[in-house]
FIKOLZA-1660 file (N, C-alpha, C; in steps of 0.1 Angstrom, whole numbers, plus 5000, padded with zeros to 4 digits):
% residues 117
   i   px   py   pz ch aa at
   1 5114 4957 4846  A  Q  N
   1 5098 4950 4850  A  Q CA
   1 5096 4944 4860  A  Q  C
   2 5088 4949 4865  A  V  N
   2 5081 4946 4882  A  V CA
   2 5069 4939 4885  A  V  C
   3 5067 4927 4891  A  R  N
   3 5055 4919 4897  A  R CA
   3 5053 4921 4907  A  R  C
   4 5039 4927 4913  A  L  N
   4 5037 4927 4928  A  L CA
   4 5026 4922 4928  A  L  C
   5 5021 4913 4940  A  V  N
   5 5012 4906 4946  A  V CA
   5 5009 4911 4959  A  V  C
   6 4997 4919 4960  A  E  N
   6 4992 4919 4977  A  E CA
   6 4983 4910 4982  A  E  C
   7 4986 4912 4992  A  S  N
   7 4978 4898 5002  A  S CA
   7 4975 4907 5015  A  S  C
   8 4967 4898 5020  A  G  N
   8 4964 4902 5038  A  G CA
   8 4947 4911 5037  A  G  C
   9 4946 4914 5027  A  G  N
   9 4935 4922 5027  A  G CA
   9 4920 4913 5035  A  G  C
  10 4910 4914 5039  A  G  N
  10 4897 4908 5041  A  G CA
  10 4890 4919 5048  A  G  C
  11 4884 4911 5055  A  L  N
  11 4870 4918 5068  A  L CA
  11 4877 4923 5078  A  L  C
  12 4876 4931 5081  A  V  N
  12 4880 4936 5096  A  V CA
  12 4868 4947 5106  A  V  C
  13 4866 4947 5122  A  Q  N
  13 4858 4955 5126  A  Q CA
  13 4865 4969 5125  A  Q  C
  14 4852 4980 5130  A  D  N
  14 4857 4992 5131  A  D CA
  14 4864 4988 5148  A  D  C
  15 4874 5000 5143  A  G  N
  15 4884 5001 5155  A  G CA
  15 4898 4994 5154  A  G  C
  16 4893 4983 5145  A  G  N
  16 4905 4968 5147  A  G CA
  16 4918 4975 5133  A  G  C
  17 4925 4963 5139  A  S  N
  17 4935 4964 5129  A  S CA
  17 4944 4954 5116  A  S  C
  18 4944 4957 5106  A  L  N
  18 4948 4953 5094  A  L CA
  18 4961 4951 5087  A  L  C
  19 4965 4938 5082  A  G  N
  19 4983 4945 5079  A  G CA
  19 4980 4936 5065  A  G  C
  20 4989 4944 5054  A  L  N
  20 4986 4943 5038  A  L CA
  20 5001 4939 5036  A  L  C
  21 5005 4935 5027  A  S  N
  21 5017 4930 5022  A  S CA
  21 5015 4926 5008  A  S  C
  22 5028 4931 5001  A  C  N
  22 5029 4933 4983  A  C CA
  22 5048 4931 4987  A  C  C
  23 5045 4918 4980  A  A  N
  23 5057 4910 4977  A  A CA
  23 5056 4913 4960  A  A  C
  24 5074 4921 4959  A  A  N
  24 5075 4922 4944  A  A CA
  24 5091 4913 4944  A  A  C
  25 5087 4911 4928  A  S  N
  25 5099 4903 4922  A  S CA
  25 5102 4913 4906  A  S  C
  26 5115 4906 4905  A  G  N
  26 5113 4916 4890  A  G CA
  26 5131 4923 4894  A  G  C
  27 5129 4935 4884  A  S  N
  27 5140 4945 4884  A  S CA
  27 5143 4959 4892  A  S  C
  28 5145 4959 4900  A  F  N
  28 5144 4969 4912  A  F CA
  28 5158 4981 4910  A  F  C
  29 5161 4981 4898  A  S  N
  29 5174 4987 4898  A  S CA
  29 5172 5005 4894  A  S  C
  30 5158 5005 4889  A  T  N
  30 5155 5024 4890  A  T CA
  30 5139 5026 4894  A  T  C
  31 5138 5014 4907  A  I  N
  31 5125 5016 4912  A  I CA
  31 5127 5027 4924  A  I  C
  32 5125 5038 4927  A  D  N
  32 5130 5042 4935  A  D CA
  32 5118 5048 4945  A  D  C
  33 5108 5040 4946  A  S  N
  33 5099 5046 4955  A  S CA
  33 5086 5031 4956  A  S  C
  34 5081 5027 4972  A  M  N
  34 5069 5021 4968  A  M CA
  34 5061 5024 4977  A  M  C
  35 5047 5022 4971  A  R  N
  35 5034 5029 4977  A  R CA
  35 5023 5021 4981  A  R  C
  36 5013 5028 4985  A  W  N
  36 5001 5020 4988  A  W CA
  36 4991 5032 4985  A  W  C
  37 4982 5028 4972  A  Y  N
  37 4970 5036 4973  A  Y CA
  37 4959 5026 4977  A  Y  C
  38 4947 5034 4973  A  R  N
  38 4932 5030 4978  A  R CA
  38 4920 5033 4965  A  R  C
  39 4913 5026 4966  A  Q  N
  39 4903 5033 4959  A  Q CA
  39 4888 5027 4962  A  Q  C
  40 4881 5040 4971  A  A  N
  40 4866 5029 4974  A  A CA
  40 4856 5037 4962  A  A  C
  41 4843 5027 4966  A  P  N
  41 4839 5025 4956  A  P CA
  41 4833 5035 4947  A  P  C
  42 4829 5041 4941  A  G  N
  42 4827 5054 4934  A  G CA
  42 4835 5066 4935  A  G  C
  43 4850 5061 4941  A  K  N
  43 4858 5072 4942  A  K CA
  43 4868 5074 4935  A  K  C
  44 4879 5083 4936  A  Q  N
  44 4890 5086 4924  A  Q CA
  44 4904 5078 4940  A  Q  C
  45 4907 5071 4928  A  R  N
  45 4923 5064 4936  A  R CA
  45 4930 5072 4947  A  R  C
  46 4936 5071 4954  A  E  N
  46 4943 5078 4961  A  E CA
  46 4950 5074 4968  A  E  C
  47 4963 5082 4968  A  L  N
  47 4977 5078 4979  A  L CA
  47 4976 5077 4994  A  L  C
  48 4976 5065 4999  A  V  N
  48 4974 5064 5009  A  V CA
  48 4996 5068 5015  A  V  C
  49 5002 5061 5013  A  A  N
  49 5016 5060 5017  A  A CA
  49 5027 5057 5010  A  A  C
  50 5039 5065 5010  A  T  N
  50 5047 5059 5001  A  T CA
  50 5061 5058 5011  A  T  C
  51 5073 5048 5008  A  I  N
  51 5086 5045 5016  A  I CA
  51 5099 5046 5002  A  I  C
  52 5106 5058 5004  A  F  N
  52 5113 5055 4991  A  F CA
  52 5129 5048 5000  A  F  C
  53 5135 5047 4986  A  N  N
  53 5147 5039 4992  A  N CA
  53 5152 5042 5006  A  N  C
  54 5155 5054 5002  A  S  N
  54 5160 5061 5016  A  S CA
  54 5158 5053 5027  A  S  C
  55 5144 5053 5027  A  G  N
  55 5135 5048 5040  A  G CA
  55 5125 5059 5046  A  G  C
  56 5130 5071 5042  A  R  N
  56 5115 5081 5041  A  R CA
  56 5105 5079 5039  A  R  C
  57 5094 5078 5044  A  T  N
  57 5082 5082 5045  A  T CA
  57 5070 5091 5044  A  T  C
  58 5060 5092 5035  A  V  N
  58 5051 5102 5031  A  V CA
  58 5037 5098 5036  A  V  C
  59 5033 5102 5041  A  Y  N
  59 5012 5096 5046  A  Y CA
  59 5004 5105 5037  A  Y  C
  60 4993 5102 5033  A  A  N
  60 4980 5113 5035  A  A CA
  60 4982 5117 5046  A  A  C
  61 4975 5133 5049  A  D  N
  61 4978 5139 5060  A  D CA
  61 4963 5128 5069  A  D  C
  62 4952 5126 5061  A  S  N
  62 4940 5121 5068  A  S CA
  62 4945 5109 5076  A  S  C
  63 4956 5102 5074  A  L  N
  63 4960 5088 5079  A  L CA
  63 4968 5089 5086  A  L  C
  64 4979 5100 5090  A  K  N
  64 4991 5100 5098  A  K CA
  64 4988 5096 5110  A  K  C
  65 4990 5089 5119  A  G  N
  65 4989 5083 5129  A  G CA
  65 4983 5063 5134  A  G  C
  66 4976 5066 5120  A  R  N
  66 4968 5054 5118  A  R CA
  66 4975 5042 5116  A  R  C
  67 4982 5050 5101  A  F  N
  67 4985 5037 5094  A  F CA
  67 5004 5040 5093  A  F  C
  68 5011 5029 5089  A  T  N
  68 5026 5026 5089  A  T CA
  68 5025 5017 5077  A  T  C
  69 5040 5026 5070  A  I  N
  69 5042 5016 5059  A  I CA
  69 5058 5011 5061  A  I  C
  70 5063 4999 5059  A  S  N
  70 5074 4997 5057  A  S CA
  70 5080 4988 5046  A  S  C
  71 5092 4982 5047  A  R  N
  71 5101 4975 5037  A  R CA
  71 5107 4971 5041  A  R  C
  72 5109 4957 5038  A  D  N
  72 5119 4945 5038  A  D CA
  72 5130 4943 5026  A  D  C
  73 5135 4946 5025  A  N  N
  73 5145 4947 5014  A  N CA
  73 5150 4932 5011  A  N  C
  74 5152 4924 5024  A  A  N
  74 5157 4912 5020  A  A CA
  74 5150 4904 5013  A  A  C
  75 5134 4906 5016  A  K  N
  75 5122 4897 5013  A  K CA
  75 5117 4906 5000  A  K  C
  76 5123 4917 4998  A  N  N
  76 5116 4924 4987  A  N CA
  76 5099 4925 4991  A  N  C
  77 5096 4931 5001  A  T  N
  77 5084 4931 5007  A  T CA
  77 5080 4942 5012  A  T  C
  78 5073 4947 5006  A  V  N
  78 5065 4961 5015  A  V CA
  78 5050 4960 5019  A  V  C
  79 5047 4964 5031  A  S  N
  79 5035 4964 5041  A  S CA
  79 5029 4972 5047  A  S  C
  80 5017 4970 5050  A  L  N
  80 5011 4984 5053  A  L CA
  80 5004 4979 5065  A  L  C
  81 5007 4984 5075  A  Q  N
  81 5000 4983 5090  A  Q CA
  81 4991 4994 5093  A  Q  C
  82 4975 4987 5093  A  M  N
  82 4961 4996 5095  A  M CA
  82 4959 4994 5112  A  M  C
  83 4959 5005 5116  A  N  N
  83 4952 5005 5128  A  N CA
  83 4942 5015 5130  A  N  C
  84 4936 5011 5142  A  R  N
  84 4917 5018 5143  A  R CA
  84 4910 5021 5129  A  R  C
  85 4912 5014 5128  A  V  N
  85 4903 5013 5114  A  V CA
  85 4890 5018 5112  A  V  C
  86 4885 5025 5101  A  K  N
  86 4875 5031 5102  A  K CA
  86 4864 5027 5089  A  K  C
  87 4853 5028 5091  A  A  N
  87 4843 5023 5079  A  A CA
  87 4848 5027 5067  A  A  C
  88 4854 5043 5065  A  E  N
  88 4856 5050 5055  A  E CA
  88 4871 5046 5050  A  E  C
  89 4876 5038 5055  A  D  N
  89 4889 5028 5052  A  D CA
  89 4889 5018 5045  A  D  C
  90 4871 5017 5040  A  T  N
  90 4871 5005 5030  A  T CA
  90 4872 5008 5020  A  T  C
  91 4877 4997 5010  A  A  N
  91 4883 5000 4994  A  A CA
  91 4893 4988 4991  A  A  C
  92 4897 4988 4980  A  V  N
  92 4908 4982 4971  A  V CA
  92 4920 4986 4978  A  V  C
  93 4930 4983 4978  A  Y  N
  93 4942 4985 4982  A  Y CA
  93 4955 4978 4974  A  Y  C
  94 4959 4989 4967  A  Y  N
  94 4970 4987 4956  A  Y CA
  94 4982 4990 4961  A  Y  C
  95 4993 4979 4954  A  C  N
  95 5007 4983 4962  A  C CA
  95 5011 4987 4947  A  C  C
  96 5022 4997 4948  A  S  N
  96 5029 5005 4934  A  S CA
  96 5040 5008 4937  A  S  C
  97 5051 5003 4924  A  A  N
  97 5063 5002 4922  A  A CA
  97 5063 5019 4912  A  A  C
  98 5070 5029 4917  A  Y  N
  98 5074 5040 4905  A  Y CA
  98 5091 5037 4902  A  Y  C
  99 5087 5033 4888  A  D  N
  99 5101 5038 4882  A  D CA
  99 5106 5047 4874  A  D  C
 100 5112 5057 4881  A  S  N
 100 5122 5068 4878  A  S CA
 100 5130 5067 4866  A  S  C
 101 5135 5055 4865  A  G  N
 101 5137 5055 4843  A  G CA
 101 5131 5058 4838  A  G  C
 102 5122 5047 4837  A  S  N
 102 5111 5052 4830  A  S CA
 102 5100 5060 4831  A  S  C
 103 5099 5063 4846  A  R  N
 103 5084 5071 4853  A  R CA
 103 5073 5064 4845  A  R  C
 104 5073 5050 4849  A  I  N
 104 5062 5042 4848  A  I CA
 104 5058 5040 4861  A  I  C
 105 5045 5037 4865  A  F  N
 105 5042 5027 4881  A  F CA
 105 5035 5012 4875  A  F  C
 106 5044 5005 4882  A  Y  N
 106 5039 4993 4882  A  Y CA
 106 5027 4993 4891  A  Y  C
 107 5017 4981 4896  A  W  N
 107 5005 4980 4897  A  W CA
 107 5002 4963 4902  A  W  C
 108 5002 4961 4914  A  G  N
 108 4993 4950 4921  A  G CA
 108 4981 4949 4915  A  G  C
 109 4978 4936 4914  A  Q  N
 109 4961 4935 4913  A  Q CA
 109 4952 4941 4923  A  Q  C
 110 4953 4946 4935  A  G  N
 110 4946 4952 4943  A  G CA
 110 4942 4940 4955  A  G  C
 111 4935 4940 4965  A  T  N
 111 4933 4937 4977  A  T CA
 111 4920 4942 4986  A  T  C
 112 4909 4935 4984  A  Q  N
 112 4898 4943 4994  A  Q CA
 112 4900 4943 5010  A  Q  C
 113 4899 4952 5015  A  V  N
 113 4900 4959 5029  A  V CA
 113 4885 4958 5030  A  V  C
 114 4875 4953 5043  A  T  N
 114 4865 4960 5042  A  T CA
 114 4862 4961 5057  A  T  C
 115 4853 4974 5058  A  V  N
 115 4855 4976 5078  A  V CA
 115 4838 4977 5080  A  V  C
 116 4841 4967 5090  A  S  N
 116 4824 4965 5096  A  S CA
 116 4821 4969 5108  A  S  C
 117 4811 4977 5106  A  S  N
 117 4806 4984 5120  A  S CA
 117 4800 4974 5127  A  S  C
% end
């Protein structure tokens, strides 16, 4: 079982920067990747970025160059740095852990990011 708690959301001006953090606790033996998703009002949840245990990162094509995912294994945290944010980045951002053993996703409660123009 893995528990995820996001923090760092809030209001940010268009063109500004914001960092999100996800604190993980529990058993990580079969967790092979950590991910950030987001869901804007009236839209489906979309994958923002993934970081694998190997350190390899994958981003949504539309976000490459603006968002950066990273992890601190010592602190069991995963972060998402968002730069040059736009109004369309407004969404609830969710941290997720994928358990390759049971093939399930664990989810945090989400954190709201609102970009003001």
